[in-house]
ROMIMI-634601 format. One record per residue (C-alpha): x negated, y, z. Coordinates in nm, 4 decimals. Layout:
<atoms>
(atom (X,Y,Z))
...
</atoms>
This chain:
<atoms>
(atom (0.8935,-1.1064,1.9194))
(atom (0.8778,-0.7583,1.7688))
(atom (0.7825,-0.6545,1.4170))
(atom (0.5723,-0.3400,1.3810))
(atom (0.4905,-0.1705,1.0501))
(atom (0.1632,0.0257,1.0473))
(atom (0.0531,0.2927,0.8001))
(atom (-0.2735,0.3143,0.6071))
(atom (-0.5677,0.2104,0.8276))
(atom (-0.8472,0.2784,0.5745))
(atom (-1.1247,0.1343,0.7856))
(atom (-1.0295,0.3220,1.1043))
(atom (-1.0640,0.0111,1.3185))
(atom (-1.0973,0.1836,1.6576))
(atom (-0.7759,0.3810,1.6022))
(atom (-0.6046,0.0613,1.4888))
(atom (-0.7014,-0.1200,1.8089))
(atom (-0.5891,0.1784,2.0178))
(atom (-0.2507,0.1715,1.8446))
(atom (-0.2139,-0.2019,1.9083))
(atom (-0.2941,-0.1395,2.2752))
(atom (-0.0278,0.1310,2.2930))
(atom (0.2451,-0.0923,2.1501))
(atom (0.1198,-0.3854,2.3610))
(atom (0.0950,-0.6017,2.0508))
(atom (0.1049,-0.9726,2.1336))
(atom (-0.0691,-1.1615,1.8544))
(atom (0.0999,-1.4850,1.9615))
(atom (0.4534,-1.3438,1.9492))
(atom (0.4678,-1.0181,1.7500))
(atom (0.4108,-0.9532,1.3808))
(atom (0.2375,-0.6657,1.2016))
(atom (0.3311,-0.5337,0.8589))
(atom (0.0558,-0.3261,0.6980))
(atom (0.1291,-0.0804,0.4158))
(atom (-0.1996,-0.1332,0.2323))
(atom (-0.5173,0.0721,0.1988))
(atom (-0.6685,-0.1349,0.4739))
(atom (-1.0149,-0.0233,0.3673))
(atom (-1.2320,0.2661,0.2509))
(atom (-1.3193,0.6178,0.3653))
(atom (-1.3154,0.5078,0.7303))
(atom (-1.6246,0.3503,0.8953))
(atom (-1.5212,-0.0091,0.9710))
(atom (-1.3479,-0.1694,0.6742))
(atom (-1.5028,-0.5106,0.7388))
(atom (-1.3856,-0.5146,1.1010))
(atom (-1.0331,-0.4284,0.9883))
(atom (-1.0238,-0.7102,0.7327))
(atom (-1.1688,-0.9700,0.9665))
(atom (-0.9241,-0.8808,1.2421))
(atom (-0.6222,-0.8908,1.0133))
(atom (-0.7330,-1.2258,0.8724))
(atom (-0.7526,-1.3622,1.2260))
(atom (-0.3838,-1.2850,1.2844))
(atom (-0.2748,-1.5410,1.0264))
(atom (0.1036,-1.5648,0.9950))
(atom (0.1471,-1.2812,1.2458))
(atom (0.0470,-1.0238,0.9853))
(atom (0.1966,-0.9342,0.6450))
(atom (0.0000,-0.7147,0.4069))
(atom (0.0653,-0.5411,0.0754))
(atom (-0.2236,-0.4197,-0.1366))
(atom (-0.2988,-0.0517,-0.1829))
(atom (-0.5073,0.1269,-0.4440))
(atom (-0.8183,0.1275,-0.2202))
(atom (-0.7845,-0.2457,-0.1616))
(atom (-0.7637,-0.3054,-0.5365))
(atom (-1.0671,-0.0813,-0.5866))
(atom (-1.2645,-0.2960,-0.3417))
(atom (-1.1686,-0.6054,-0.5415))
(atom (-1.2750,-0.4400,-0.8675))
(atom (-1.6147,-0.3501,-0.7199))
(atom (-1.6568,-0.6964,-0.5688))
(atom (-1.5923,-0.8556,-0.9091))
(atom (-1.8412,-0.6254,-1.0808))
(atom (-1.5986,-0.4398,-1.3080))
(atom (-1.6175,-0.1083,-1.1188))
(atom (-1.8909,0.0808,-0.9339))
(atom (-1.8727,0.2425,-0.5944))
(atom (-1.7599,0.6051,-0.5809))
(atom (-1.9647,0.8596,-0.3820))
(atom (-1.7206,0.8685,-0.0899))
(atom (-1.6570,0.4932,-0.0706))
(atom (-1.7429,0.3177,0.2560))
(atom (-1.7213,-0.0413,0.1382))
(atom (-2.0806,-0.1618,0.1642))
(atom (-2.0151,-0.3379,0.4958))
(atom (-1.7649,-0.5633,0.3175))
(atom (-1.9745,-0.6102,0.0048))
(atom (-2.2868,-0.7046,0.2056))
(atom (-2.1125,-0.9243,0.4635))
(atom (-2.2168,-1.2896,0.5008))
(atom (-1.8472,-1.3819,0.4785))
(atom (-1.7870,-1.1507,0.1807))
(atom (-1.6462,-1.4245,-0.0438))
(atom (-1.4028,-1.5430,0.2211))
(atom (-1.2822,-1.1874,0.2867))
(atom (-1.2448,-1.1039,-0.0820))
(atom (-1.0630,-1.4296,-0.1552))
(atom (-0.8202,-1.3578,0.1284))
(atom (-0.7593,-1.0014,0.0094))
(atom (-0.6821,-1.0935,-0.3485))
(atom (-0.4013,-1.3314,-0.2534))
(atom (-0.2027,-1.0578,-0.0811))
(atom (0.1091,-0.9269,-0.2624))
(atom (0.1972,-0.5834,-0.3957))
(atom (0.5534,-0.5997,-0.2627))
(atom (0.7225,-0.7699,0.0288))
(atom (1.0899,-0.8054,0.1223))
(atom (1.2174,-0.9461,0.4504))
(atom (1.5643,-1.0959,0.4160))
(atom (1.6429,-1.0983,0.7865))
(atom (1.5674,-0.7307,0.8555))
(atom (1.6402,-0.6150,0.4982))
(atom (1.3257,-0.4019,0.4983))
(atom (1.1034,-0.3811,0.1905))
(atom (0.7385,-0.2745,0.1893))
(atom (0.5048,-0.1519,-0.0844))
(atom (0.1997,0.0696,-0.0623))
(atom (0.3364,0.3648,-0.2612))
(atom (0.7073,0.2800,-0.2600))
(atom (0.9662,0.1237,-0.4866))
(atom (1.0105,0.2432,-0.8449))
(atom (1.3452,0.4250,-0.8845))
(atom (1.4657,0.1841,-1.1549))
(atom (1.3802,-0.1420,-0.9734))
(atom (1.5998,-0.3351,-0.7343))
(atom (1.4479,-0.5831,-0.4905))
(atom (1.4716,-0.8845,-0.7201))
(atom (1.3098,-0.6948,-1.0069))
(atom (1.0332,-0.5715,-0.7792))
(atom (0.9606,-0.9223,-0.6516))
(atom (0.9371,-1.0591,-1.0054))
(atom (0.7094,-0.7799,-1.1268))
(atom (0.4884,-0.8002,-0.8199))
(atom (0.4530,-1.1730,-0.8832))
(atom (0.3310,-1.1065,-1.2390))
(atom (0.0351,-0.9065,-1.1080))
(atom (-0.0282,-1.1437,-0.8201))
(atom (-0.0467,-1.4419,-1.0567))
(atom (-0.3236,-1.2783,-1.2590))
(atom (-0.5079,-1.1439,-0.9548))
(atom (-0.5037,-1.4834,-0.7872))
(atom (-0.6228,-1.6683,-1.0984))
(atom (-0.9773,-1.7923,-1.1568))
(atom (-1.0450,-1.4946,-1.3866))
(atom (-0.9028,-1.1714,-1.2374))
(atom (-1.1730,-0.9528,-1.3948))
(atom (-0.9775,-0.8478,-1.7045))
(atom (-0.6887,-0.7245,-1.4909))
(atom (-0.9148,-0.5459,-1.2416))
(atom (-1.1002,-0.3699,-1.5238))
(atom (-0.7821,-0.2782,-1.7087))
(atom (-0.5717,-0.1586,-1.4150))
(atom (-0.7249,0.1912,-1.4212))
(atom (-0.5409,0.4628,-1.6141))
(atom (-0.2286,0.6811,-1.6144))
(atom (-0.0485,0.5233,-1.9100))
(atom (0.2022,0.3832,-1.9720))
(atom (0.3660,0.6182,-1.7245))
(atom (0.7244,0.4954,-1.7497))
(atom (0.8493,0.1430,-1.6967))
(atom (0.9953,-0.0377,-1.9982))
(atom (1.0936,-0.4031,-1.9911))
(atom (0.9243,-0.4536,-2.3270))
(atom (0.5763,-0.3643,-2.2037))
(atom (0.3250,-0.6436,-2.2399))
(atom (-0.0340,-0.7389,-2.1637))
(atom (-0.2603,-0.5217,-1.9551))
(atom (-0.0432,-0.2142,-2.0195))
(atom (0.2457,-0.3894,-1.8450))
(atom (0.0305,-0.4937,-1.5499))
(atom (-0.1201,-0.1448,-1.5187))
(atom (0.2243,0.0151,-1.5155))
(atom (0.3486,-0.2231,-1.2470))
(atom (0.0369,-0.1586,-1.0400))
(atom (0.0700,0.2183,-1.0674))
(atom (0.4295,0.2162,-0.9454))
(atom (0.3466,-0.0042,-0.6487))
(atom (0.0152,0.1545,-0.5463))
(atom (-0.0185,0.5090,-0.6861))
(atom (0.3319,0.6557,-0.7220))
(atom (0.4207,0.9852,-0.5577))
(atom (0.5940,1.2280,-0.7934))
(atom (0.8263,1.1353,-1.0786))
(atom (1.0420,1.2944,-1.3418))
(atom (1.4162,1.2421,-1.2998))
(atom (1.4042,0.9528,-1.5463))
(atom (1.1545,0.7722,-1.3227))
(atom (0.8510,0.8525,-1.5365))
(atom (0.5385,0.8778,-1.3206))
(atom (0.3228,1.1871,-1.2933))
(atom (-0.0186,1.0726,-1.1718))
(atom (-0.2053,1.3888,-1.2694))
(atom (-0.0674,1.6503,-1.0306))
(atom (-0.2364,1.6323,-0.6896))
(atom (-0.1381,1.9592,-0.5241))
(atom (0.1162,2.0372,-0.2549))
(atom (0.4730,1.9181,-0.3026))
(atom (0.6114,2.2713,-0.2724))
(atom (0.3838,2.3859,-0.5551))
(atom (0.4638,2.0964,-0.7909))
(atom (0.6185,2.1689,-1.1332))
(atom (0.9957,2.1994,-1.1073))
(atom (1.0585,1.8925,-1.3210))
(atom (0.8805,1.6659,-1.0693))
(atom (1.0370,1.5180,-0.7558))
(atom (0.9235,1.2634,-0.4970))
(atom (1.0103,0.9129,-0.6184))
(atom (1.2626,0.8714,-0.3377))
(atom (1.4500,1.1878,-0.4475))
(atom (1.5225,1.0662,-0.8019))
(atom (1.9009,1.1131,-0.8294))
(atom (1.9841,0.7839,-0.9964))
(atom (1.7461,0.5699,-0.7901))
(atom (1.8966,0.2204,-0.7871))
(atom (1.7441,0.1104,-0.4551))
(atom (1.8837,0.3799,-0.2235))
(atom (2.0467,0.1191,0.0007))
(atom (1.7181,-0.0669,0.0559))
(atom (1.5109,0.0228,0.3620))
(atom (1.1664,0.0965,0.2177))
(atom (0.8451,0.1185,0.4201))
(atom (0.5438,0.2688,0.2432))
(atom (0.2137,0.4470,0.2963))
(atom (-0.0173,0.6200,0.0455))
(atom (0.1202,0.9732,0.0851))
(atom (-0.0437,1.1312,0.3894))
(atom (0.0699,1.4789,0.2842))
(atom (0.4255,1.3838,0.3799))
(atom (0.3155,1.3717,0.7425))
(atom (0.5410,1.0744,0.8034))
(atom (0.8532,1.2699,0.7073))
(atom (1.0808,1.2181,0.4084))
(atom (1.4255,1.3293,0.5352))
(atom (1.5897,1.0685,0.3143))
(atom (1.7936,0.7749,0.4425))
(atom (1.6258,0.4329,0.4304))
(atom (1.2813,0.5762,0.3463))
(atom (0.9968,0.5314,0.5954))
(atom (0.6596,0.6923,0.5073))
(atom (0.3997,0.5704,0.7563))
(atom (0.0714,0.7120,0.6238))
(atom (-0.0040,0.9946,0.8658))
(atom (-0.3621,1.0596,0.7590))
(atom (-0.5677,0.8811,1.0228))
(atom (-0.8717,0.8774,0.7955))
(atom (-0.8371,1.2563,0.7563))
(atom (-0.8514,1.3146,1.1311))
(atom (-0.4790,1.3056,1.2047))
(atom (-0.3099,0.9962,1.3481))
(atom (-0.2213,0.6342,1.2849))
(atom (0.1468,0.5414,1.3062))
(atom (0.3398,0.2234,1.3820))
(atom (0.7163,0.1741,1.3615))
(atom (0.9061,-0.0978,1.5464))
(atom (1.1601,-0.2305,1.2999))
(atom (1.4258,-0.3285,1.5530))
(atom (1.4953,0.0290,1.6639))
(atom (1.2809,0.2317,1.4196))
(atom (1.0903,0.3866,1.7100))
(atom (0.7501,0.5240,1.6089))
(atom (0.4222,0.5145,1.7992))
(atom (0.1160,0.7250,1.7188))
(atom (-0.2486,0.7498,1.8205))
(atom (-0.4899,1.0254,1.7310))
(atom (-0.7740,0.9294,1.5001))
(atom (-1.0832,0.8172,1.6921))
</atoms>
């Protein structure tokens, strides 16, 4: 009864199945944790979603920015981008069922028994687990309501770029969403920088990866995340596990077995 965490699939269904074959995943005994960005850019987003749905309680998912984008398009508050590959989902006969399933997935997950946490982009430097669970729930409550459109339309944007407890309304929800799904580089006070998109070694000197913030309050928490393919699955920081290894960009898809932290990889198909 193993637990495997898998990095960003992004519609690469054939690679996903090959990885499950390699780890000899037993859908009646084992459990998958998926770091989000299940869809988009790869060719088979619908197949990915249908398969994950079929696993039921044997799969835990957190939402990524591409998953949220699919929801925004499905609810008519955003249009497809030129490089999106989401039409198979949007035109599917079971579209409503798939979309309804996707929008009830969380932004953050914590497993008491293993003491692993999972979020698509990581865990904000100023949030402990209990804070993260509460803030994730705020977004989930709105997203799972009968009228998620206002949130989905308002979630886009770079500001506010630093968490403050006094934030309210859509600005608060946008800030929470950005930390969970878009975060990479921060200032030492935890303020997000969502504008810089170059190489880490070329980043301005006042920016550091979120997991390198000196006063990060969650250093003792084991954090699984995706989103940052440029890391190549390496962070060199204790308790930090980046699993996005750029399958959709022609690299590989990675799984990690939680019990011994052993990693398994397949080349992109």
